[in-house]
C-alpha positions as CSV (number, residue, x, y, z in Angstrom):
1,M,-10.0,-21.4,20.2
2,N,-8.8,-23.3,17.2
3,A,-4.9,-22.6,16.5
4,T,-5.6,-23.5,12.8
5,P,-6.6,-20.6,10.9
6,P,-9.2,-20.9,8.3
7,L,-8.2,-21.7,4.9
8,F,-10.0,-18.7,3.3
9,D,-8.3,-16.3,5.9
10,L,-4.9,-17.5,5.2
11,L,-5.3,-17.4,1.3
12,L,-6.9,-14.1,1.8
13,A,-3.7,-12.8,3.8
14,L,-1.3,-14.4,1.3
15,G,-3.4,-12.5,-1.5
16,L,-3.1,-9.2,0.3
17,T,0.8,-9.5,0.8
18,A,1.3,-10.6,-2.9
19,L,-0.9,-7.6,-4.2
20,A,1.1,-5.2,-2.0
21,L,4.2,-6.3,-3.4
22,G,2.7,-6.3,-7.0
23,C,1.7,-2.4,-6.5
24,L,4.8,-1.5,-4.8
25,F,7.4,-3.0,-7.2
26,D,5.8,-3.3,-10.4
27,R,7.6,-1.3,-12.9
28,H,4.9,-0.4,-15.0
29,L,3.1,2.3,-13.2
30,V,-0.5,2.0,-14.7
31,R,-0.4,-1.8,-14.1
32,A,0.8,-1.1,-10.3
33,C,-2.2,1.4,-9.7
34,I,-4.5,-1.5,-11.3
35,V,-2.7,-3.8,-8.8
36,F,-3.4,-1.5,-6.0
37,V,-7.3,-1.3,-6.9
38,G,-7.4,-5.1,-6.5
39,F,-5.5,-4.7,-3.1
40,A,-8.2,-2.1,-2.0
41,L,-10.7,-4.8,-3.0
42,S,-9.3,-7.7,-1.1
43,M,-8.9,-5.3,2.0
44,A,-12.6,-4.7,1.6
45,L,-13.4,-8.5,1.5
46,A,-11.1,-9.0,4.9
47,W,-13.1,-6.2,6.7
48,W,-16.2,-8.3,5.6
49,Q,-14.6,-11.4,6.8
50,L,-13.7,-9.7,9.9
51,G,-17.2,-8.8,10.6
52,A,-17.1,-5.4,9.7
53,P,-19.4,-4.8,6.6
54,W,-19.5,-0.9,7.1
55,L,-15.8,-1.0,7.0
56,A,-16.1,-3.2,4.0
57,L,-18.1,-0.5,2.3
58,A,-15.9,2.3,3.3
59,E,-12.8,0.4,1.8
60,F,-14.7,-0.4,-1.3
61,S,-15.7,3.2,-1.8
62,L,-12.7,5.2,-0.6
63,G,-9.9,2.7,-1.1
64,A,-10.8,1.2,-4.5
65,G,-13.0,3.8,-5.6
66,L,-11.9,7.3,-5.0
67,T,-8.4,6.2,-4.3
68,G,-8.0,4.4,-7.3
69,C,-9.6,7.3,-9.3
70,S,-7.1,9.7,-7.5
71,L,-4.0,7.4,-8.7
72,F,-5.4,7.3,-12.5
73,Y,-5.7,11.2,-12.5
74,A,-2.0,11.4,-11.2
75,L,-1.2,9.4,-14.1
76,G,-3.2,11.5,-16.5
77,I,-5.6,8.6,-17.4
78,L,-8.4,10.6,-15.7
79,P,-9.8,12.6,-17.0
80,P,-9.6,11.5,-20.5
81,G,-7.3,13.9,-22.9
82,S,-5.2,14.8,-20.1
83,P,-1.4,15.0,-20.8
84,L,0.0,11.8,-19.8
85,P,3.5,11.5,-17.7
86,P,5.5,8.6,-18.1
87,R,4.0,5.1,-17.5
88,R,7.3,3.3,-16.4
89,D,9.8,5.2,-13.8
90,W,12.5,2.5,-15.0
91,F,13.9,1.6,-11.7
92,R,16.8,-0.9,-12.9
93,E,18.7,-2.1,-9.7
94,P,21.8,-4.6,-9.6
95,F,21.1,-7.7,-7.9
96,R,22.9,-6.2,-4.7
97,Q,20.5,-3.2,-4.5
98,A,17.5,-5.5,-5.0
99,A,18.8,-8.0,-2.1
100,I,19.5,-5.2,0.1
101,R,15.5,-4.0,-0.5
102,A,14.2,-7.4,0.2
103,V,16.3,-7.6,3.6
104,L,15.4,-4.3,4.6
105,A,11.8,-5.0,3.9
106,L,12.1,-8.3,6.2
107,A,14.0,-6.3,8.9
108,W,11.0,-4.0,9.2
109,M,8.8,-6.8,9.2
110,G,10.6,-8.2,12.1
111,M,10.9,-5.0,13.9
112,I,7.3,-4.4,13.7
113,G,6.2,-7.9,14.6
114,T,8.8,-7.9,17.6
115,A,7.5,-4.6,19.0
116,L,4.2,-5.6,18.8
117,R,4.7,-8.7,20.9
118,H,6.7,-7.1,23.6
119,S,4.5,-3.9,23.9
120,V,1.2,-5.8,23.9
121,P,2.0,-9.3,25.6
122,V,-1.8,-10.4,25.5
123,M,-2.6,-9.7,21.8
124,A,-6.5,-9.6,21.2
125,Y,-5.9,-11.8,18.2
126,S,-3.0,-14.3,18.1
127,P,-1.1,-14.0,14.9
128,I,-0.8,-17.7,14.8
129,Q,-4.6,-17.7,15.0
130,Q,-5.5,-14.7,12.6
131,P,-3.1,-14.7,9.3
132,L,-4.8,-11.3,8.5
133,L,-2.8,-9.8,11.4
134,L,0.1,-11.2,10.0
135,A,-0.7,-9.6,6.6
136,G,-0.8,-6.2,8.4
137,V,2.4,-6.6,9.8
138,A,4.0,-7.5,6.4
139,M,2.1,-4.9,4.7
140,S,3.2,-2.1,6.9
141,A,6.9,-3.3,6.7
142,L,6.6,-3.4,3.2
143,G,4.9,-0.1,2.7
144,L,7.2,1.6,5.1
145,G,10.4,0.1,3.4
146,A,8.9,1.1,-0.1
147,F,8.2,4.5,0.8
148,A,11.9,4.9,2.4
149,L,13.4,3.4,-0.9
150,H,11.5,4.7,-3.7
151,R,12.0,8.1,-5.3
152,H,9.1,8.2,-7.7
153,L,6.5,10.4,-6.0
154,L,3.5,8.2,-7.5
155,R,5.2,5.1,-5.7
156,R,5.7,6.9,-2.4
157,L,1.9,7.7,-2.7
158,L,1.3,3.9,-3.3
159,A,3.5,2.9,-0.5
160,F,1.6,5.6,1.9
161,N,-1.6,3.8,1.1
162,V,-0.1,0.4,1.8
163,L,1.1,1.3,4.9
164,G,-1.9,2.7,6.1
165,S,-4.0,-0.4,5.1
166,G,-1.4,-2.3,7.3
167,V,-1.5,-0.1,10.1
168,F,-5.3,-0.2,9.9
169,L,-5.5,-4.0,10.2
170,L,-3.0,-3.8,13.0
171,L,-5.2,-1.4,14.9
172,A,-8.0,-3.6,14.6
173,G,-6.0,-6.5,16.0
174,L,-5.0,-4.6,18.8
175,T,-8.6,-3.3,20.0
176,G,-9.9,-6.7,20.3
177,T,-12.9,-6.2,17.9
178,V,-13.2,-4.5,15.0
179,A,-16.1,-2.7,15.9
180,Q,-14.3,-0.8,18.6
181,A,-11.8,0.7,16.1
182,Q,-14.5,1.0,13.4
183,A,-15.0,4.6,13.7
184,L,-11.6,5.4,13.9
185,I,-10.4,3.3,10.9
186,I,-13.1,4.8,8.6
187,T,-12.0,8.3,9.4
188,G,-8.4,6.9,8.9
189,L,-9.6,5.8,5.4
190,G,-11.3,9.3,4.6
191,V,-7.9,11.3,5.6
192,A,-5.8,8.6,3.6
193,W,-8.0,9.4,0.5
194,L,-7.8,13.4,1.1
195,G,-4.1,12.8,1.4
196,T,-3.8,10.7,-1.9
197,L,-6.0,13.3,-3.7
198,L,-3.9,16.1,-2.7
199,G,-0.6,14.1,-3.4
200,A,-2.1,13.4,-7.0
201,M,-2.8,17.0,-7.5
202,L,0.6,17.9,-6.6
203,I,2.0,15.3,-8.9
204,R,0.0,16.6,-12.0
205,R,1.0,20.1,-10.9
206,L,4.8,19.2,-10.9
207,Y,4.4,17.3,-14.3
208,H,2.7,20.2,-15.8
209,L,5.6,22.9,-14.4
210,Q,8.7,20.9,-14.8
211,G,8.2,17.5,-16.7
212,A,8.7,14.1,-15.7
213,K,12.1,14.7,-14.1
214,A,10.1,16.5,-11.1
215,L,8.5,13.0,-10.2
216,I,11.9,11.2,-9.8
217,S,15.5,11.4,-8.4
218,D,18.3,13.0,-10.4
219,N,19.9,9.5,-10.4
220,E,16.9,7.9,-11.8
221,S,16.6,10.7,-14.4
222,L,19.9,10.3,-15.6
223,R,19.6,6.6,-15.9
224,Q,16.4,7.1,-18.0
225,K,18.8,9.4,-20.4
226,R,21.2,7.0,-20.8
227,S,18.8,3.8,-21.3
228,G,16.7,5.8,-23.8
229,P,13.1,5.5,-24.3
């Protein structure tokens, strides 16, 4: 097998990683959800590139379609006329904390990659030959790090979905062929969407009962009051 990955796969892996970063760390929540829809569409393209058209269709419908609608429902955009939560979470960190965030994400990435290499010495897809597998490692690390670091509930919901997508890519790589894991991944996509829908409904209910302070930590709420609207 040629050790040089196809250029399209390499660009797709870089695009997935960049979109994951965008939806996890964009301050504007609406824009972050729009970026997530682009991320899900790119995931559908990745499944198609890996020779799994049914997975691509499931990702398109469940990931980009239904999960995207669930996120916009949590924001109050769907249905029209709903009360709207704040569109920004205003996380404003000094450089030191931002650097710690970046180092933590890189550490997660390194630990996941090292664990894979030692637990499965003969991997079905070599990470050097298959850049989408490396993208799965990066997405898993970014999703896990963002879930641990963010306090805003909608951001944690986004992190949960990015983490799941990364795990699905890793699962496809470890099983040898995507076809062997296709049924399991489709089931996982359905469960992830149901979890996202439940999370979106809880976010709307919490906002209705307690307002914006229910969606963020006490420190972030205090910071918002000090910084003003």
